mmCIF file of the N, C-alpha and C atoms, coordinates in Angstrom:
data_MODEL
# 
_entry.id   MODEL 
# 
loop_
_atom_site.group_PDB 
_atom_site.id 
_atom_site.type_symbol 
_atom_site.label_atom_id 
_atom_site.label_alt_id 
_atom_site.label_comp_id 
_atom_site.label_asym_id 
_atom_site.label_entity_id 
_atom_site.label_seq_id 
_atom_site.pdbx_PDB_ins_code 
_atom_site.Cartn_x 
_atom_site.Cartn_y 
_atom_site.Cartn_z 
_atom_site.occupancy 
_atom_site.B_iso_or_equiv 
_atom_site.pdbx_formal_charge 
_atom_site.auth_seq_id 
_atom_site.auth_comp_id 
_atom_site.auth_asym_id 
_atom_site.auth_atom_id 
_atom_site.pdbx_PDB_model_num 
ATOM 1   N N  . MET A 1 1  ? -171.017 -39.852 225.513 1.00 0.00 ? 1  MET A N  1 
ATOM 2   C CA . MET A 1 1  ? -169.596 -39.821 225.309 1.00 0.00 ? 1  MET A CA 1 
ATOM 3   C C  . MET A 1 1  ? -169.062 -41.242 225.090 1.00 0.00 ? 1  MET A C  1 
ATOM 4   N N  . GLU A 1 2  ? -169.568 -42.177 225.854 1.00 0.00 ? 2  GLU A N  1 
ATOM 5   C CA . GLU A 1 2  ? -169.102 -43.563 225.721 1.00 0.00 ? 2  GLU A CA 1 
ATOM 6   C C  . GLU A 1 2  ? -169.460 -44.134 224.347 1.00 0.00 ? 2  GLU A C  1 
ATOM 7   N N  . ALA A 1 3  ? -170.654 -43.767 223.839 1.00 0.00 ? 3  ALA A N  1 
ATOM 8   C CA . ALA A 1 3  ? -171.065 -44.260 222.519 1.00 0.00 ? 3  ALA A CA 1 
ATOM 9   C C  . ALA A 1 3  ? -170.143 -43.724 221.427 1.00 0.00 ? 3  ALA A C  1 
ATOM 10  N N  . ILE A 1 4  ? -169.729 -42.465 221.552 1.00 0.00 ? 4  ILE A N  1 
ATOM 11  C CA . ILE A 1 4  ? -168.806 -41.867 220.586 1.00 0.00 ? 4  ILE A CA 1 
ATOM 12  C C  . ILE A 1 4  ? -167.459 -42.579 220.638 1.00 0.00 ? 4  ILE A C  1 
ATOM 13  N N  . LYS A 1 5  ? -166.988 -42.848 221.848 1.00 0.00 ? 5  LYS A N  1 
ATOM 14  C CA . LYS A 1 5  ? -165.713 -43.538 222.022 1.00 0.00 ? 5  LYS A CA 1 
ATOM 15  C C  . LYS A 1 5  ? -165.773 -44.958 221.459 1.00 0.00 ? 5  LYS A C  1 
ATOM 16  N N  . GLU A 1 6  ? -166.828 -45.693 221.803 1.00 0.00 ? 6  GLU A N  1 
ATOM 17  C CA . GLU A 1 6  ? -166.968 -47.073 221.340 1.00 0.00 ? 6  GLU A CA 1 
ATOM 18  C C  . GLU A 1 6  ? -167.116 -47.160 219.821 1.00 0.00 ? 6  GLU A C  1 
ATOM 19  N N  . ALA A 1 7  ? -167.750 -46.139 219.223 1.00 0.00 ? 7  ALA A N  1 
ATOM 20  C CA . ALA A 1 7  ? -167.944 -46.133 217.771 1.00 0.00 ? 7  ALA A CA 1 
ATOM 21  C C  . ALA A 1 7  ? -166.652 -45.807 217.027 1.00 0.00 ? 7  ALA A C  1 
ATOM 22  N N  . GLY A 1 8  ? -165.650 -45.259 217.737 1.00 0.00 ? 8  GLY A N  1 
ATOM 23  C CA . GLY A 1 8  ? -164.382 -44.941 217.089 1.00 0.00 ? 8  GLY A CA 1 
ATOM 24  C C  . GLY A 1 8  ? -164.438 -43.722 216.192 1.00 0.00 ? 8  GLY A C  1 
ATOM 25  N N  . ILE A 1 9  ? -165.345 -42.798 216.508 1.00 0.00 ? 9  ILE A N  1 
ATOM 26  C CA . ILE A 1 9  ? -165.496 -41.598 215.685 1.00 0.00 ? 9  ILE A CA 1 
ATOM 27  C C  . ILE A 1 9  ? -164.259 -40.717 215.823 1.00 0.00 ? 9  ILE A C  1 
ATOM 28  N N  . VAL A 1 10 ? -163.723 -40.267 214.675 1.00 0.00 ? 10 VAL A N  1 
ATOM 29  C CA . VAL A 1 10 ? -162.547 -39.403 214.652 1.00 0.00 ? 10 VAL A CA 1 
ATOM 30  C C  . VAL A 1 10 ? -162.854 -38.157 213.823 1.00 0.00 ? 10 VAL A C  1 
ATOM 31  N N  . GLY A 1 11 ? -161.998 -37.152 213.945 1.00 0.00 ? 11 GLY A N  1 
ATOM 32  C CA . GLY A 1 11 ? -162.169 -35.914 213.188 1.00 0.00 ? 11 GLY A CA 1 
ATOM 33  C C  . GLY A 1 11 ? -162.007 -36.140 211.693 1.00 0.00 ? 11 GLY A C  1 
ATOM 34  N N  . ALA A 1 12 ? -162.507 -35.197 210.910 1.00 0.00 ? 12 ALA A N  1 
ATOM 35  C CA . ALA A 1 12 ? -162.471 -35.324 209.454 1.00 0.00 ? 12 ALA A CA 1 
ATOM 36  C C  . ALA A 1 12 ? -161.226 -34.696 208.838 1.00 0.00 ? 12 ALA A C  1 
ATOM 37  N N  . GLY A 1 13 ? -160.291 -34.238 209.666 1.00 0.00 ? 13 GLY A N  1 
ATOM 38  C CA . GLY A 1 13 ? -159.115 -33.550 209.148 1.00 0.00 ? 13 GLY A CA 1 
ATOM 39  C C  . GLY A 1 13 ? -158.032 -34.454 208.599 1.00 0.00 ? 13 GLY A C  1 
ATOM 40  N N  . GLY A 1 14 ? -158.159 -35.752 208.731 1.00 0.00 ? 14 GLY A N  1 
ATOM 41  C CA . GLY A 1 14 ? -157.187 -36.663 208.171 1.00 0.00 ? 14 GLY A CA 1 
ATOM 42  C C  . GLY A 1 14 ? -156.204 -37.235 209.179 1.00 0.00 ? 14 GLY A C  1 
ATOM 43  N N  . ALA A 1 15 ? -156.078 -36.620 210.355 1.00 0.00 ? 15 ALA A N  1 
ATOM 44  C CA . ALA A 1 15 ? -155.129 -37.102 211.357 1.00 0.00 ? 15 ALA A CA 1 
ATOM 45  C C  . ALA A 1 15 ? -155.697 -38.243 212.196 1.00 0.00 ? 15 ALA A C  1 
ATOM 46  N N  . GLY A 1 16 ? -156.998 -38.398 212.178 1.00 0.00 ? 16 GLY A N  1 
ATOM 47  C CA . GLY A 1 16 ? -157.623 -39.477 212.938 1.00 0.00 ? 16 GLY A CA 1 
ATOM 48  C C  . GLY A 1 16 ? -157.675 -39.227 214.431 1.00 0.00 ? 16 GLY A C  1 
ATOM 49  N N  . PHE A 1 17 ? -157.715 -37.953 214.854 1.00 0.00 ? 17 PHE A N  1 
ATOM 50  C CA . PHE A 1 17 ? -157.759 -37.635 216.277 1.00 0.00 ? 17 PHE A CA 1 
ATOM 51  C C  . PHE A 1 17 ? -159.125 -38.008 216.843 1.00 0.00 ? 17 PHE A C  1 
ATOM 52  N N  . PRO A 1 18 ? -159.178 -38.768 217.945 1.00 0.00 ? 18 PRO A N  1 
ATOM 53  C CA . PRO A 1 18 ? -160.450 -39.242 218.505 1.00 0.00 ? 18 PRO A CA 1 
ATOM 54  C C  . PRO A 1 18 ? -161.363 -38.103 218.979 1.00 0.00 ? 18 PRO A C  1 
ATOM 55  N N  . THR A 1 19 ? -162.599 -38.122 218.500 1.00 0.00 ? 19 THR A N  1 
ATOM 56  C CA . THR A 1 19 ? -163.572 -37.078 218.854 1.00 0.00 ? 19 THR A CA 1 
ATOM 57  C C  . THR A 1 19 ? -163.897 -37.089 220.335 1.00 0.00 ? 19 THR A C  1 
ATOM 58  N N  . HIS A 1 20 ? -163.934 -38.252 220.974 1.00 0.00 ? 20 HIS A N  1 
ATOM 59  C CA . HIS A 1 20 ? -164.296 -38.297 222.393 1.00 0.00 ? 20 HIS A CA 1 
ATOM 60  C C  . HIS A 1 20 ? -163.283 -37.522 223.244 1.00 0.00 ? 20 HIS A C  1 
ATOM 61  N N  . ILE A 1 21 ? -162.040 -37.429 222.833 1.00 0.00 ? 21 ILE A N  1 
ATOM 62  C CA . ILE A 1 21 ? -161.047 -36.652 223.577 1.00 0.00 ? 21 ILE A CA 1 
ATOM 63  C C  . ILE A 1 21 ? -161.313 -35.162 223.404 1.00 0.00 ? 21 ILE A C  1 
ATOM 64  N N  . LYS A 1 22 ? -161.687 -34.755 222.199 1.00 0.00 ? 22 LYS A N  1 
ATOM 65  C CA . LYS A 1 22 ? -161.996 -33.345 221.946 1.00 0.00 ? 22 LYS A CA 1 
ATOM 66  C C  . LYS A 1 22 ? -163.196 -32.883 222.774 1.00 0.00 ? 22 LYS A C  1 
ATOM 67  N N  . LEU A 1 23 ? -164.185 -33.755 222.938 1.00 0.00 ? 23 LEU A N  1 
ATOM 68  C CA . LEU A 1 23 ? -165.413 -33.380 223.638 1.00 0.00 ? 23 LEU A CA 1 
ATOM 69  C C  . LEU A 1 23 ? -165.317 -33.509 225.154 1.00 0.00 ? 23 LEU A C  1 
ATOM 70  N N  . ASP A 1 24 ? -164.347 -34.246 225.658 1.00 0.00 ? 24 ASP A N  1 
ATOM 71  C CA . ASP A 1 24 ? -164.212 -34.491 227.095 1.00 0.00 ? 24 ASP A CA 1 
ATOM 72  C C  . ASP A 1 24 ? -163.303 -33.435 227.715 1.00 0.00 ? 24 ASP A C  1 
ATOM 73  N N  . LEU A 1 25 ? -163.885 -32.269 228.009 1.00 0.00 ? 25 LEU A N  1 
ATOM 74  C CA . LEU A 1 25 ? -163.075 -31.171 228.527 1.00 0.00 ? 25 LEU A CA 1 
ATOM 75  C C  . LEU A 1 25 ? -163.871 -30.303 229.487 1.00 0.00 ? 25 LEU A C  1 
ATOM 76  N N  . SER A 1 26 ? -163.147 -29.491 230.220 1.00 0.00 ? 26 SER A N  1 
ATOM 77  C CA . SER A 1 26 ? -163.756 -28.511 231.118 1.00 0.00 ? 26 SER A CA 1 
ATOM 78  C C  . SER A 1 26 ? -163.276 -27.139 230.692 1.00 0.00 ? 26 SER A C  1 
ATOM 79  N N  . LEU A 1 27 ? -164.208 -26.203 230.539 1.00 0.00 ? 27 LEU A N  1 
ATOM 80  C CA . LEU A 1 27 ? -163.833 -24.860 230.101 1.00 0.00 ? 27 LEU A CA 1 
ATOM 81  C C  . LEU A 1 27 ? -163.791 -23.856 231.253 1.00 0.00 ? 27 LEU A C  1 
ATOM 82  N N  . GLN A 1 28 ? -163.779 -24.334 232.474 1.00 0.00 ? 28 GLN A N  1 
ATOM 83  C CA . GLN A 1 28 ? -163.711 -23.410 233.604 1.00 0.00 ? 28 GLN A CA 1 
ATOM 84  C C  . GLN A 1 28 ? -162.409 -22.637 233.528 1.00 0.00 ? 28 GLN A C  1 
ATOM 85  N N  . GLY A 1 29 ? -162.524 -21.316 233.430 1.00 0.00 ? 29 GLY A N  1 
ATOM 86  C CA . GLY A 1 29 ? -161.347 -20.464 233.356 1.00 0.00 ? 29 GLY A CA 1 
ATOM 87  C C  . GLY A 1 29 ? -160.641 -20.523 232.019 1.00 0.00 ? 29 GLY A C  1 
ATOM 88  N N  . GLY A 1 30 ? -161.295 -21.032 230.984 1.00 0.00 ? 30 GLY A N  1 
ATOM 89  C CA . GLY A 1 30 ? -160.663 -21.152 229.678 1.00 0.00 ? 30 GLY A CA 1 
ATOM 90  C C  . GLY A 1 30 ? -161.563 -20.669 228.564 1.00 0.00 ? 30 GLY A C  1 
ATOM 91  N N  . CYS A 1 31 ? -161.165 -20.950 227.349 1.00 0.00 ? 31 CYS A N  1 
ATOM 92  C CA . CYS A 1 31 ? -161.954 -20.544 226.189 1.00 0.00 ? 31 CYS A CA 1 
ATOM 93  C C  . CYS A 1 31 ? -161.717 -21.527 225.042 1.00 0.00 ? 31 CYS A C  1 
ATOM 94  N N  . VAL A 1 32 ? -162.498 -21.376 223.993 1.00 0.00 ? 32 VAL A N  1 
ATOM 95  C CA . VAL A 1 32 ? -162.355 -22.200 222.798 1.00 0.00 ? 32 VAL A CA 1 
ATOM 96  C C  . VAL A 1 32 ? -161.904 -21.309 221.661 1.00 0.00 ? 32 VAL A C  1 
ATOM 97  N N  . ILE A 1 33 ? -160.862 -21.743 220.941 1.00 0.00 ? 33 ILE A N  1 
ATOM 98  C CA . ILE A 1 33 ? -160.419 -21.038 219.738 1.00 0.00 ? 33 ILE A CA 1 
ATOM 99  C C  . ILE A 1 33 ? -160.745 -21.951 218.566 1.00 0.00 ? 33 ILE A C  1 
ATOM 100 N N  . ALA A 1 34 ? -161.569 -21.474 217.637 1.00 0.00 ? 34 ALA A N  1 
ATOM 101 C CA . ALA A 1 34 ? -161.988 -22.291 216.499 1.00 0.00 ? 34 ALA A CA 1 
ATOM 102 C C  . ALA A 1 34 ? -161.449 -21.713 215.206 1.00 0.00 ? 34 ALA A C  1 
ATOM 103 N N  . ASN A 1 35 ? -160.797 -22.542 214.419 1.00 0.00 ? 35 ASN A N  1 
ATOM 104 C CA . ASN A 1 35 ? -160.302 -22.148 213.109 1.00 0.00 ? 35 ASN A CA 1 
ATOM 105 C C  . ASN A 1 35 ? -161.361 -22.547 212.095 1.00 0.00 ? 35 ASN A C  1 
ATOM 106 N N  . ALA A 1 36 ? -162.286 -21.650 211.822 1.00 0.00 ? 36 ALA A N  1 
ATOM 107 C CA . ALA A 1 36 ? -163.400 -21.957 210.934 1.00 0.00 ? 36 ALA A CA 1 
ATOM 108 C C  . ALA A 1 36 ? -163.018 -21.884 209.463 1.00 0.00 ? 36 ALA A C  1 
ATOM 109 N N  . ALA A 1 37 ? -161.839 -21.378 209.136 1.00 0.00 ? 37 ALA A N  1 
ATOM 110 C CA . ALA A 1 37 ? -161.430 -21.238 207.742 1.00 0.00 ? 37 ALA A CA 1 
ATOM 111 C C  . ALA A 1 37 ? -160.577 -22.406 207.262 1.00 0.00 ? 37 ALA A C  1 
ATOM 112 N N  . GLU A 1 38 ? -160.307 -23.395 208.128 1.00 0.00 ? 38 GLU A N  1 
ATOM 113 C CA . GLU A 1 38 ? -159.483 -24.525 207.725 1.00 0.00 ? 38 GLU A CA 1 
ATOM 114 C C  . GLU A 1 38 ? -160.133 -25.262 206.566 1.00 0.00 ? 38 GLU A C  1 
ATOM 115 N N  . CYS A 1 39 ? -159.343 -25.599 205.565 1.00 0.00 ? 39 CYS A N  1 
ATOM 116 C CA . CYS A 1 39 ? -159.801 -26.339 204.388 1.00 0.00 ? 39 CYS A CA 1 
ATOM 117 C C  . CYS A 1 39 ? -160.777 -25.555 203.540 1.00 0.00 ? 39 CYS A C  1 
ATOM 118 N N  . GLU A 1 40 ? -160.749 -24.249 203.621 1.00 0.00 ? 40 GLU A N  1 
ATOM 119 C CA . GLU A 1 40 ? -161.604 -23.408 202.794 1.00 0.00 ? 40 GLU A CA 1 
ATOM 120 C C  . GLU A 1 40 ? -160.734 -22.473 201.974 1.00 0.00 ? 40 GLU A C  1 
ATOM 121 N N  . PRO A 1 41 ? -160.026 -22.975 200.954 1.00 0.00 ? 41 PRO A N  1 
ATOM 122 C CA . PRO A 1 41 ? -159.081 -22.142 200.209 1.00 0.00 ? 41 PRO A CA 1 
ATOM 123 C C  . PRO A 1 41 ? -159.712 -21.017 199.408 1.00 0.00 ? 41 PRO A C  1 
ATOM 124 N N  . ASN A 1 42 ? -161.008 -21.059 199.152 1.00 0.00 ? 42 ASN A N  1 
ATOM 125 C CA . ASN A 1 42 ? -161.650 -20.019 198.350 1.00 0.00 ? 42 ASN A CA 1 
ATOM 126 C C  . ASN A 1 42 ? -162.151 -18.847 199.167 1.00 0.00 ? 42 ASN A C  1 
ATOM 127 N N  . LEU A 1 43 ? -162.008 -18.885 200.498 1.00 0.00 ? 43 LEU A N  1 
ATOM 128 C CA . LEU A 1 43 ? -162.447 -17.764 201.323 1.00 0.00 ? 43 LEU A CA 1 
ATOM 129 C C  . LEU A 1 43 ? -161.518 -16.575 201.129 1.00 0.00 ? 43 LEU A C  1 
ATOM 130 N N  . LYS A 1 44 ? -162.081 -15.415 200.979 1.00 0.00 ? 44 LYS A N  1 
ATOM 131 C CA . LYS A 1 44 ? -161.296 -14.196 200.813 1.00 0.00 ? 44 LYS A CA 1 
ATOM 132 C C  . LYS A 1 44 ? -161.263 -13.442 202.141 1.00 0.00 ? 44 LYS A C  1 
ATOM 133 N N  . PRO A 1 45 ? -160.085 -12.962 202.574 1.00 0.00 ? 45 PRO A N  1 
ATOM 134 C CA . PRO A 1 45 ? -160.007 -12.217 203.852 1.00 0.00 ? 45 PRO A CA 1 
ATOM 135 C C  . PRO A 1 45 ? -160.715 -10.890 203.774 1.00 0.00 ? 45 PRO A C  1 
# 
């Protein structure tokens, strides 16, 4: 985690949100919601 933070790795979505913050979490009593269709305009529902 420290190597990711020190390297300054950010998401590829353009906002520059730090990846180390996304990965530093606890899922006890929670869940993950993933938008897998983001940036995929050719996907058909």
